N, C-alpha and C positions, 0 to 999 in steps of 0.2 A: 220295618222299611220306609213307612207312614212317618214314623218319630223320627228318625234320622232325615226326611228331604224336608220336615218342617224345622227341623235344628239349623241343618244347615240355610235355611231359604233366610231363619231369622237371623244367623251369622252374615250373610250376604246384606241385609237391613242395616244391621251396626255398622259395618265396615262402608256403606257407601253413607249413610250420616257422619259415620266418624273420620275415614279415611284409613284409622289406624285404630289397632286393639290389642290390646295383651292377653294373653291366656289365662292367667288368672280371672279378668273382666269376666270372661266368657263362661268360666268356668263357674263364679257366681251365679250370672245373670242366667245360665240356662240349666245349672243346676247337675250337672254332670262331672264327669271325672276328668283328672287331665290328659289321660290318655284316650278319652275319650275326642277331648277339645283337639289334640293335635292329629287326631284321626281325619276329624271333618277338615283341618284347615290344609291339609294334604290331598284329600278328594276334591276341594276348591281348589287348591293351586292347580292341581295336573289339570282342571276346568278352566284355568286360566281367569281366576276372578282374583285371587290377589295372589302377594306373595308372602310364603313366609320367613319371619325374620326372629332375630333373639327375641326371645320373650312372650310373641304374638306374630301377629301377620300385619300386611299392609295392602290398601286396597292397590290393586296390577296399576292403577291409570288416575293417579292424586288429585286430586283438586286441587290448581295452581294458586286458588285466591283461598284455602282452607292449610294452615301450617302444620305440618306435622310435627311429631314433637323428636328432636336431636338423635336419641336412641335407635329410631325408626330409619329416618333416616340416614343415618350410621352405615346402617347394613344393607339397604335399597342400593343396586348397582356399585356395590364395593368394587370390583374387578376394574369396573370403567372409570374408576375416580383412582383409585390406585394406580394405571398406568400414564392419566393424565398426571397427578402431583408428581408420580417418578420424572415427566418430563419437565416438567413446569423447575423443578429444583434444581434437575442437572442442565437444564440451558438459561434461566434466568437467575438464579443466587450464584453469588460469587465471595471469593475471602473478602471480610472485613465490612461486609452490604449491611445495611439496615434495612428489615423489611417489615411489610406494615401485613400481616396477616389476618384476615375477617374471620369470623368465629366458625363459618360454616365447614359441615363435614367433608367437603370434595378441597377443602385449601387444607385442612386439618390433616388431610391423609397424606401432606406435604413433609410432614415434623420427621418421620425414619430415614426420610430418604434425605436431609439434611446433613451433611458430612462436614462445613467448616466448623472449627471451633472457636470462629473470633465474629459470628454473628453477634445481629444486633436482633432478637426477635420481638416486636409489639404488634400485642393483638388486645381483642374485648373479651375471647370465648375462652371461658372454663376448657371446652374440649380441647382447645391450643395449648393451654396454661398443662393441663396432666400429661399429655403427651412430649411435650419438651421438657418433662422431669426423666420420663422414661430415655427419651430418646435424642434427644437434643441438649442434656444436662450443663456442656462447656458453654451455652449459646447464654450471652446474657438476655432474658426476658423480661419488657417492663409489660402491664399489663393496664387498664386505664381506667378502670373503677365506673362506677356507676350505679346503675338500676338492672337489678341481676334477672331477666324473663329466661323464667323456666320452659318453656317451649323450645328455643331454640340454645340455652345455656351462654348467653351472651350478654355482656352490658352495656347499656342503653341510658338514655337519655340525656339531660344539657352537659351535665360535667363528663360524658364517654367522647360526646362529642365536643366539647370544648378542649378535653384534652389530646384530642387529633390535630387540632388548628395550630399546636405551637410543636408540631413534629416533623421531622424535615428528613425524609425517608429515599432510601431509594429507589423502590418496586414496592407497590398494592397488588396485593393478589386479591381478588373478587370473584365470587361466584354470584348464583341470583335461583330463582325457582322458574324461572323462564326466558327464553329470548326469541326475537324476531328482530329481523332486519329493520323496520320499521317504529318498534315500539321501545327496542335497545333489551337490557335487561330489567324484569322485572321483579318483586317481590312482595308478599302479602300484608309486611310490617309497616307501618311508618316510623315506627323510630329505629326498626333494623334499618332501613333507608338514610334516611339522616344523619346515623354515625358512617356507616357505608360513602357517603359523599364526602362527611370532612374528613376521612379517610383519604379520598381519589386526591383531594383536592393538597395533600401534606405529601405525594411523592413523586417523583420527576416523570415515572410510569408505570402502567396498569397493566395487566396481565389479566386475562379474563378463562375461569377456566369452569367448563361446563360439558356433562357428558349430554348426548347423543339424544336421553330421551325428556329434554330440557327444549331443543329446536320446536319451535310454534306455538310453545305455550307461551298465556298471558296472564300474569297476575296481577293482583291489587293496582300495584304501579310503579312509575319508570325510578329505576335508582339512578342510569348517568346514560345517557344514549351511547351507541355503538361506536360513533365517531370520538368520543370521550377516551378509548379501548385504544392502546396498542399492539397486543397481540392477544389471538383466542387461540387456546388450547382446548382442543375436544377429541374424541376419539371417529377411529375408521366409520362407525355407525350413523354420523350426521349426514343431512342432505345435504347433497352435492350445488342442489340449484341454491339454498340459502347460504353457502360458504363464498358462494358466488359473489353473490348481494351485498354479502360484508366483507370481500375482498376491495369490492370497488369502493366500499365507504373508507377504504386505507390503513383496514385493520389487517396485520399481517397471520396469519391461520398457521395451524401445528397442529397435525394429526400424532396423535400417540398413537404405535401401531399394537 
């Protein structure tokens, strides 16, 4: 019993330091079987310490300044992201349009819901590219190129920024790590932020997609202020007082039920 308690204390220390951890990494660090690792993770999830995801676990309350890897974010709050993405695709994408999708996991959830065959999808995200091959193969897909960032699976840097400055799109779909009325949308990576700003300048309208867990969080730096957002899509768990503040800034709020 003492051994199990000590082992789980060590898991808590590791996940607080890293925000995310794989089962293989825990197996190696703790010198235990895979079955033991998953049993410990299940116990800690029931205690509210973490969420189990495919391949490992994520801290229940992620530090908004430390960026978790794409595959962990992909599984976090998946149901909320999917409902938000479905509403975005159905309400804000029309036949023949040119849309910009940044490479975040909430945005990539839109791909299975894009039913129009004559779309042009422009992105900097590997996750978006992989999903378009499966769900939207009839669309015209254009990728920016640039330096590949492994944590986010996105292309960044001067090449990516320059690419988007010469694009003319109908709608830009954006997400972020945190959102407050004062700070706008924030992210932990300056490289990601610069590309998202270039995307924003290339589109006629901007649609922000964030689930309710992002409200009140502040990450490293602002992407854009909320006054530059046309529409916000979130879920019913978003705090009503913050939504009221955001609507006062001229943003139209949509709730994915």
